[in-house]
KOLLUMPA-121363 format. One record per residue (C-alpha): residue number from 1; x negated, y negated, z negated; residue in three letters. Coordinates in nm, 3 decimals, decimal comma, padded with zeros to 5 digits. Each point is the difference from the previous one (the first is absolute). Layout:
REM KOLLUMPA-121363
[NUM [X Y Z] "ALA"]
...
This chain:
REM KOLLUMPA-121363
[1 [-01,470 -09,480 00,191] "MET"]
[2 [00,284 -00,122 00,232] "LYS"]
[3 [00,343 00,187 00,010] "PHE"]
[4 [00,290 -00,039 00,241] "GLU"]
[5 [00,269 00,176 -00,204] "ASN"]
[6 [-00,096 -00,041 -00,356] "ILE"]
[7 [-00,100 -00,284 -00,235] "ILE"]
[8 [-00,305 00,061 -00,226] "TYR"]
[9 [-00,046 -00,229 -00,298] "HIS"]
[10 [-00,225 00,031 -00,298] "THR"]
[11 [00,024 -00,193 -00,340] "GLU"]
[12 [-00,091 00,068 -00,357] "ASN"]
[13 [-00,133 00,352 00,098] "SER"]
[14 [00,324 00,106 00,159] "ILE"]
[15 [00,044 00,065 00,369] "ALA"]
[16 [00,340 -00,065 00,135] "THR"]
[17 [00,070 00,179 00,323] "ILE"]
[18 [00,319 -00,116 00,171] "THR"]
[19 [00,147 00,192 00,307] "ILE"]
[20 [00,093 -00,288 00,231] "ASN"]
[21 [00,226 00,101 00,290] "ARG"]
[22 [00,316 -00,182 -00,102] "PRO"]
[23 [00,165 00,030 00,345] "SER"]
[24 [-00,025 00,381 -00,039] "LYS"]
[25 [00,097 -00,014 -00,375] "LEU"]
[26 [-00,373 00,100 -00,058] "ASN"]
[27 [00,029 00,343 00,175] "ALA"]
[28 [-00,311 00,201 00,019] "LEU"]
[29 [-00,164 00,047 00,342] "ASN"]
[30 [-00,337 00,146 00,082] "ARG"]
[31 [-00,179 -00,332 -00,021] "GLU"]
[32 [00,154 -00,091 -00,338] "THR"]
[33 [-00,097 00,345 -00,151] "ILE"]
[34 [-00,352 -00,054 00,123] "GLN"]
[35 [-00,018 -00,355 -00,141] "GLU"]
[36 [00,143 00,122 -00,338] "LEU"]
[37 [-00,266 00,269 -00,011] "HIS"]
[38 [-00,277 -00,260 00,073] "ASP"]
[39 [00,129 -00,249 -00,256] "ALA"]
[40 [00,042 00,264 -00,273] "LEU"]
[41 [-00,346 00,139 00,073] "ASN"]
[42 [-00,151 -00,346 -00,016] "ASN"]
[43 [00,177 -00,080 -00,329] "ALA"]
[44 [-00,111 00,333 -00,150] "ASP"]
[45 [-00,357 -00,053 00,088] "LYS"]
[46 [-00,002 -00,362 -00,139] "ASP"]
[47 [-00,130 00,022 -00,355] "SER"]
[48 [00,180 -00,330 -00,079] "ASP"]
[49 [00,339 00,147 00,081] "ILE"]
[50 [00,149 00,187 -00,290] "ARG"]
[51 [00,371 00,041 00,111] "VAL"]
[52 [00,175 00,004 00,336] "ILE"]
[53 [00,363 -00,124 00,035] "VAL"]
[54 [00,179 00,115 00,318] "LEU"]
[55 [00,307 -00,183 00,120] "THR"]
[56 [00,200 -00,105 00,302] "GLY"]
[57 [00,052 -00,348 00,137] "SER"]
[58 [00,335 -00,173 -00,025] "GLY"]
[59 [00,298 00,076 -00,216] "GLU"]
[60 [00,160 00,281 00,199] "LYS"]
[61 [-00,247 00,289 00,022] "ALA"]
[62 [-00,307 00,157 -00,163] "PHE"]
[63 [-00,018 00,238 00,302] "VAL"]
[64 [00,320 00,099 00,177] "ALA"]
[65 [-00,154 00,308 00,146] "GLY"]
[66 [-00,231 00,112 00,282] "ALA"]
[67 [00,020 -00,150 00,345] "ASP"]
[68 [00,223 00,249 00,168] "ILE"]
[69 [-00,077 -00,135 00,348] "SER"]
[70 [-00,351 00,135 -00,021] "GLU"]
[71 [00,088 00,362 -00,038] "PHE"]
[72 [00,347 00,048 00,143] "ALA"]
[73 [-00,128 00,201 00,297] "ASP"]
[74 [-00,278 00,189 -00,186] "PHE"]
[75 [-00,054 00,379 00,059] "SER"]
[76 [-00,015 00,263 -00,292] "VAL"]
[77 [-00,381 -00,027 00,001] "ASP"]
[78 [00,001 -00,381 00,014] "GLU"]
[79 [00,243 -00,008 -00,305] "GLY"]
[80 [-00,213 00,227 -00,204] "GLU"]
[81 [-00,311 -00,207 00,076] "LYS"]
[82 [00,187 -00,319 -00,082] "LEU"]
[83 [00,087 00,128 -00,347] "ALA"]
[84 [-00,346 00,145 -00,067] "ALA"]
[85 [-00,184 -00,312 00,106] "LYS"]
[86 [00,234 -00,230 -00,187] "GLY"]
[87 [-00,028 00,198 -00,321] "GLN"]
[88 [-00,374 00,011 00,026] "GLU"]
[89 [-00,058 -00,370 00,097] "LEU"]
[90 [00,258 -00,159 -00,233] "LEU"]
[91 [00,233 00,192 -00,226] "PHE"]
[92 [-00,248 00,248 -00,155] "ASP"]
[93 [-00,265 -00,264 00,016] "PHE"]
[94 [00,204 -00,232 -00,220] "VAL"]
[95 [00,096 00,277 -00,251] "ALA"]
[96 [-00,365 00,084 -00,044] "ASN"]
[97 [-00,141 -00,348 -00,009] "LEU"]
[98 [-00,220 -00,074 -00,307] "SER"]
[99 [00,140 -00,350 -00,034] "THR"]
[100 [00,355 -00,011 -00,143] "PRO"]
[101 [00,267 -00,074 00,251] "VAL"]
[102 [00,328 -00,154 -00,101] "ILE"]
[103 [00,281 -00,005 00,252] "ALA"]
[104 [00,222 -00,310 -00,040] "ALA"]
[105 [00,315 00,097 00,185] "ILE"]
[106 [00,163 -00,321 00,112] "ASN"]
[107 [00,306 00,129 00,201] "GLY"]
[108 [00,058 00,295 00,229] "PHE"]
[109 [-00,252 00,292 -00,046] "ALA"]
[110 [00,121 00,265 00,238] "LEU"]
[111 [-00,162 00,293 00,167] "GLY"]
[112 [-00,373 -00,066 00,031] "GLY"]
[113 [00,050 -00,302 -00,223] "GLY"]
[114 [00,112 00,204 -00,289] "LEU"]
[115 [-00,266 00,251 00,073] "GLU"]
[116 [-00,261 -00,272 -00,017] "LEU"]
[117 [00,142 -00,130 -00,328] "ALA"]
[118 [-00,003 00,349 -00,150] "MET"]
[119 [-00,365 00,040 00,098] "ALA"]
[120 [-00,087 -00,299 -00,217] "ALA"]
[121 [-00,080 00,086 -00,353] "HIS"]
[122 [00,319 -00,157 -00,122] "PHE"]
[123 [00,280 -00,218 00,108] "ARG"]
[124 [00,205 -00,304 -00,102] "ILE"]
[125 [00,295 -00,122 00,192] "ALA"]
[126 [00,206 -00,326 00,052] "SER"]
[127 [00,362 00,034 -00,112] "ASP"]
[128 [00,106 -00,018 00,371] "ASN"]
[129 [-00,220 00,292 00,103] "ALA"]
[130 [00,157 00,303 00,184] "LYS"]
[131 [-00,191 00,329 00,031] "MET"]
[132 [00,056 00,305 00,214] "GLY"]
[133 [-00,130 00,266 00,236] "LEU"]
[134 [00,233 -00,013 00,301] "PRO"]
[135 [-00,203 00,213 00,234] "GLU"]
[136 [00,250 00,291 00,033] "VAL"]
[137 [00,243 -00,248 00,158] "SER"]
[138 [-00,248 -00,016 00,289] "LEU"]
[139 [-00,039 00,372 00,025] "GLY"]
[140 [-00,344 00,004 -00,171] "VAL"]
[141 [-00,127 00,027 -00,370] "ILE"]
[142 [-00,233 -00,222 -00,202] "PRO"]
[143 [-00,342 00,060 00,135] "GLY"]
[144 [-00,227 -00,225 -00,217] "TYR"]
[145 [00,028 00,194 -00,317] "GLY"]
[146 [00,367 -00,087 -00,090] "GLY"]
[147 [00,108 00,359 -00,050] "THR"]
[148 [-00,281 00,054 -00,244] "GLN"]
[149 [-00,024 -00,321 -00,199] "ARG"]
[150 [00,362 -00,064 -00,047] "LEU"]
[151 [00,061 00,327 -00,190] "PRO"]
[152 [-00,306 -00,062 -00,202] "GLN"]
[153 [00,133 -00,340 -00,110] "LEU"]
[154 [00,374 00,073 -00,048] "ILE"]
[155 [00,049 00,375 00,006] "GLY"]
[156 [00,119 00,246 00,266] "LYS"]
[157 [00,373 -00,029 -00,014] "GLY"]
[158 [00,018 -00,378 00,024] "ARG"]
[159 [-00,261 00,009 00,283] "SER"]
[160 [00,193 00,255 00,191] "MET"]
[161 [00,312 -00,219 -00,017] "GLU"]
[162 [-00,182 -00,314 00,104] "MET"]
[163 [-00,171 00,168 00,288] "ILE"]
[164 [00,307 00,209 00,121] "MET"]
[165 [00,250 -00,291 -00,024] "THR"]
[166 [-00,255 -00,254 00,149] "ALA"]
[167 [00,153 -00,245 -00,237] "GLY"]
[168 [-00,151 -00,290 -00,187] "MET"]
[169 [-00,016 -00,072 -00,375] "ILE"]
[170 [-00,016 -00,340 -00,155] "ASP"]
[171 [-00,275 -00,130 -00,233] "ALA"]
[172 [00,189 00,091 -00,314] "GLN"]
[173 [00,062 00,350 00,103] "GLN"]
[174 [-00,361 00,030 00,097] "ALA"]
[175 [-00,092 -00,118 -00,350] "LEU"]
[176 [00,233 00,260 -00,157] "GLU"]
[177 [-00,155 00,272 00,230] "TYR"]
[178 [-00,351 -00,100 -00,102] "GLY"]
[179 [-00,086 -00,092 00,355] "LEU"]
[180 [-00,096 -00,352 -00,108] "VAL"]
[181 [-00,146 -00,114 -00,338] "ASN"]
[182 [00,155 -00,336 -00,014] "HIS"]
[183 [00,270 -00,214 00,163] "VAL"]
[184 [-00,007 -00,377 00,010] "THR"]
[185 [00,142 -00,290 00,190] "ALA"]
[186 [-00,155 -00,051 00,328] "GLN"]
[187 [-00,150 -00,331 -00,072] "GLU"]
[188 [-00,179 00,155 -00,288] "ASP"]
[189 [-00,122 00,314 00,161] "LEU"]
[190 [-00,360 -00,098 00,076] "LEU"]
[191 [-00,041 -00,162 -00,335] "ASP"]
[192 [00,111 00,316 -00,168] "ARG"]
[193 [-00,253 00,195 00,210] "ALA"]
[194 [-00,276 -00,243 -00,090] "TYR"]
[195 [00,085 00,015 -00,368] "LYS"]
[196 [-00,021 00,380 00,009] "ILE"]
[197 [-00,321 -00,025 00,198] "ALA"]
[198 [-00,154 -00,228 -00,269] "SER"]
[199 [00,059 00,263 -00,260] "LYS"]
[200 [-00,164 00,268 00,220] "ILE"]
[201 [-00,301 -00,231 00,047] "MET"]
[202 [-00,078 -00,007 -00,364] "LYS"]
[203 [-00,089 00,363 00,008] "ASN"]
[204 [-00,295 00,202 00,149] "SER"]
[205 [00,017 00,018 00,380] "PRO"]
[206 [-00,217 00,319 -00,017] "VAL"]
[207 [00,240 00,160 -00,244] "ALA"]
[208 [00,299 -00,107 00,208] "ILE"]
[209 [-00,143 00,157 00,312] "ALA"]
[210 [-00,073 00,327 -00,189] "ALA"]
[211 [00,358 00,000 -00,137] "ALA"]
[212 [00,139 -00,042 00,356] "ILE"]
[213 [-00,200 00,306 00,108] "ARG"]
[214 [00,109 00,201 -00,298] "ALA"]
[215 [00,373 -00,085 00,036] "VAL"]
[216 [-00,011 00,072 00,379] "ASN"]
[217 [-00,160 00,335 -00,065] "ALA"]
[218 [00,326 00,116 -00,170] "ASN"]
[219 [00,166 -00,017 00,344] "TYR"]
[220 [-00,280 00,178 00,186] "ASP"]
[221 [00,052 00,378 00,007] "SER"]
[222 [-00,348 00,059 00,093] "SER"]
[223 [-00,148 -00,128 -00,317] "VAL"]
[224 [00,069 00,049 -00,375] "ASN"]
[225 [00,104 -00,333 -00,135] "GLY"]
[226 [-00,106 00,069 -00,353] "PHE"]
[227 [-00,349 00,093 00,118] "GLU"]
[228 [-00,022 -00,328 00,198] "VAL"]
[229 [00,106 -00,185 -00,316] "GLU"]
[230 [-00,268 00,174 -00,211] "ILE"]
[231 [-00,274 -00,083 00,250] "LYS"]
[232 [00,118 -00,363 00,038] "GLU"]
[233 [00,024 -00,033 -00,375] "PHE"]
[234 [-00,361 00,129 -00,032] "GLY"]
[235 [-00,136 -00,218 00,277] "LYS"]
[236 [00,141 -00,309 -00,171] "ALA"]
[237 [-00,254 00,048 -00,278] "PHE"]
[238 [-00,282 -00,077 00,234] "GLY"]
[239 [00,148 -00,340 00,117] "THR"]
[240 [-00,096 -00,347 -00,105] "GLU"]
[241 [00,363 -00,070 -00,040] "ASP"]
[242 [00,033 00,269 -00,268] "PHE"]
[243 [-00,303 -00,147 -00,193] "THR"]
[244 [00,158 -00,347 00,027] "GLU"]
[245 [00,352 00,107 -00,090] "GLY"]
[246 [-00,106 00,197 -00,307] "THR"]
[247 [-00,247 -00,266 -00,119] "GLN"]
[248 [00,260 -00,276 00,044] "ALA"]
[249 [00,246 00,208 -00,201] "PHE"]
[250 [-00,241 00,067 -00,278] "LEU"]
[251 [-00,112 -00,372 -00,006] "GLN"]
[252 [00,357 -00,118 00,012] "LYS"]
[253 [-00,046 -00,217 00,306] "ARG"]
[254 [00,159 -00,003 00,357] "LYS"]
[255 [-00,165 00,242 00,237] "ALA"]
[256 [-00,171 -00,148 00,306] "GLU"]
[257 [-00,010 00,302 00,233] "PHE"]
[258 [-00,282 -00,015 00,262] "PRO"]
[259 [00,189 00,253 00,229] "GLY"]
[260 [-00,286 00,255 -00,003] "ARG"]
């Protein structure tokens, strides 16, 4: 699979997807959003891939926002369709992917860039990272889930301040807010992501996918998250991974999960 705006690399059961538009600070345009969808979908369907790491090329930006030139003259209807399609194709798609997605934020994550990072299952950041949702400074609001995911991660008051001031926070403040899980030197960022990925890969991919569904259900008002958890818990008893995991524990050996 060939891409123009991203780099797709696999090694040791990890897919690294790098947004690669350095001249645009890796800003998201329609083609990049489509390529990200295709690459993520490909990784999720590949049984050899156990974790996805999402990052940006260069040292300046993860994703510095959406490509404003694409929608500066949009109508009301076009703007609504832009947000709906983007959420369906990429942002909600990432959040609900069965394969864990780690966002490795290597610089500016602004607007759609922060929304993409927030859609990942969790985030780590380089110590030079800056994050924000500056949309109101353009006369618009976050449209790729930012008004929903930011309060879920850091609370209503802090989210309101970030959105209304259109300001940026640095990596340390993002860590204090709970927006990112870890902060590290930029040169160590991917290594840190891969170390966390290696810990994830020791566990059952079937159980991890079920846990993602159960956790996400807590944020879906149309379902009862506790009921989803109960059903996913019960379904686990019928998997080969459960048999292997419990037998390995009883036999005091390392589990070798088949992923079924």
